[in-house]
C-alpha positions in Angstrom: 100.9 -105.3 -124.0 98.3 -102.7 -124.4 98.8 -99.2 -122.9 95.7 -97.5 -121.7 95.4 -93.7 -121.3 92.9 -92.5 -118.8 90.4 -90.8 -120.9 88.8 -88.5 -118.3 92.0 -86.7 -117.3 92.9 -86.2 -121.0 89.5 -84.7 -121.7 89.7 -82.4 -118.7 93.2 -81.2 -119.8 91.9 -80.5 -123.3 88.9 -78.6 -122.0 91.1 -76.6 -119.7 93.4 -75.6 -122.6 90.4 -74.7 -124.7 89.0 -72.4 -122.0 92.4 -70.8 -121.5 92.7 -70.1 -125.2 89.1 -68.7 -125.3 89.7 -66.5 -122.2 92.9 -65.1 -123.6 91.0 -63.3 -126.3 90.0 -59.8 -125.2 86.5 -59.8 -123.8 86.2 -56.2 -124.9 86.4 -56.9 -128.6 83.7 -55.4 -130.7 82.8 -55.4 -134.4 82.1 -52.3 -136.5 79.5 -52.7 -139.2 81.5 -51.0 -142.1 79.6 -49.9 -145.2 80.6 -48.8 -148.6 80.4 -45.0 -149.3 77.2 -45.2 -151.3 75.4 -47.6 -149.0 76.6 -45.7 -145.9 75.5 -42.3 -147.1 72.1 -43.6 -148.1 71.6 -45.3 -144.7 72.7 -42.1 -142.9 70.2 -40.0 -144.8 67.3 -42.4 -144.3 68.1 -43.0 -140.7 69.1 -39.4 -139.9 72.5 -40.5 -138.4 75.9 -39.0 -138.4 78.6 -40.7 -140.5 82.2 -41.7 -139.6 84.4 -42.3 -142.6 87.6 -44.2 -142.0 89.9 -43.1 -144.9 92.7 -45.6 -145.2 95.1 -47.2 -147.6 96.1 -50.9 -147.9 99.8 -50.2 -147.0 99.1 -47.9 -143.9 100.3 -49.4 -140.7 98.6 -46.8 -138.5 95.3 -47.6 -140.3 95.7 -51.2 -139.3 96.6 -50.2 -135.7 93.5 -47.9 -135.5 91.4 -50.9 -136.6 93.0 -53.2 -134.1 93.3 -50.8 -131.1 90.4 -48.5 -131.5 87.6 -49.8 -133.7 87.9 -53.3 -132.2 87.1 -52.0 -128.7 83.6 -53.0 -127.6 82.8 -49.5 -126.1 83.8 -47.8 -129.4 82.0 -50.2 -131.7 78.8 -50.1 -129.5 78.8 -46.3 -129.5 79.4 -46.1 -133.2 76.5 -48.6 -133.8 74.2 -46.5 -131.6 74.8 -43.1 -133.2 76.7 -43.4 -136.5 76.8 -45.1 -139.8 80.3 -46.2 -140.4 82.0 -46.1 -143.8 85.4 -47.4 -145.0 87.0 -45.4 -147.9 90.2 -46.7 -149.5 91.9 -43.4 -150.6 93.8 -45.1 -153.4 90.9 -47.1 -154.9 89.5 -46.5 -158.3 86.1 -47.8 -157.0 83.2 -45.7 -158.4 81.4 -43.7 -155.7 78.7 -41.0 -155.8 78.5 -37.6 -154.1 75.4 -35.7 -155.0 74.9 -36.0 -158.7 78.6 -36.7 -159.4 80.3 -40.0 -159.9 84.0 -40.3 -159.1 86.7 -42.6 -157.9 87.2 -43.1 -154.1 90.6 -41.6 -154.7 89.1 -38.4 -156.1 86.5 -38.3 -153.3 89.3 -38.5 -150.7 91.1 -35.7 -152.5 87.9 -33.5 -152.5 87.8 -34.0 -148.7 91.4 -32.7 -148.6 92.7 -36.0 -147.1 96.5 -35.8 -147.2 97.5 -38.5 -144.7 96.3 -41.8 -143.4 94.4 -42.7 -141.5 92.0 -39.8 -141.6 88.6 -39.9 -139.9 85.9 -37.7 -141.5 82.7 -36.9 -139.6 79.7 -36.0 -141.7 76.1 -34.9 -141.1 73.4 -37.3 -142.2 73.1 -35.3 -145.5 76.8 -35.8 -146.2 77.9 -32.3 -145.2 81.4 -32.4 -143.7 81.7 -31.6 -140.0 85.4 -32.3 -139.5 88.5 -34.1 -140.7 90.7 -35.6 -138.1 94.0 -36.8 -139.5 96.2 -39.5 -138.0 95.8 -42.3 -135.4 93.4 -41.4 -132.6 93.8 -43.2 -129.3 90.6 -45.0 -128.2 89.8 -42.7 -125.2 90.2 -39.5 -127.3 88.2 -41.2 -130.2 85.3 -42.0 -127.8 85.3 -38.3 -126.7 85.1 -37.2 -130.3 82.3 -39.6 -131.0 80.4 -38.3 -127.9 81.1 -34.7 -128.8 79.5 -35.1 -132.2 77.0 -38.0 -131.5 75.5 -36.5 -128.4 75.0 -33.1 -130.1 77.6 -31.0 -128.2 79.1 -29.8 -131.4 75.7 -28.9 -132.9 74.8 -26.9 -129.7 77.9 -24.8 -130.3 79.9 -26.2 -127.3 83.6 -25.7 -127.8 85.8 -28.9 -128.0 88.0 -27.6 -125.2 85.1 -26.9 -122.9 83.6 -30.3 -123.6 86.9 -32.1 -122.8 87.4 -30.0 -119.6 83.9 -31.0 -118.4 84.7 -34.7 -118.6 85.4 -36.6 -115.4 89.0 -37.3 -114.9 90.2 -40.9 -114.9 92.0 -42.0 -111.7 
């Protein structure tokens, strides 16, 4: 005796499961185009773009959370892509990097930027001049405000951070 399974209902069931799995992924996921220090600084200078440096360590749980909760958001990644060059810097790496005429390890560079905790986000001008260090995990909404404050020129125009934040529309 031969058992026959109706093929059409089976295919429909499999297609439904596939759609369910695909739709369970966040639609708002984005991808940041991370660069090495040397490549990122060269691109920033040639493109006259600000730099966001994500200083991390391999063991840092808050660094991984920042990657998953903040950088993975589409609105964050799209804004970063439009205004910034993004650089990852492992603060414990011996990788050789260059700043000006000097060569040093990534570890030494992080130390020169006075990074003492992880993650730390460093904002740089296109020429590599430091604008600000922001230590710790930054929630996505606050991070977007920081990006807009710098990327849209509010900081360069001398607007105070507190005034910029106060002028933002309140979420309902």
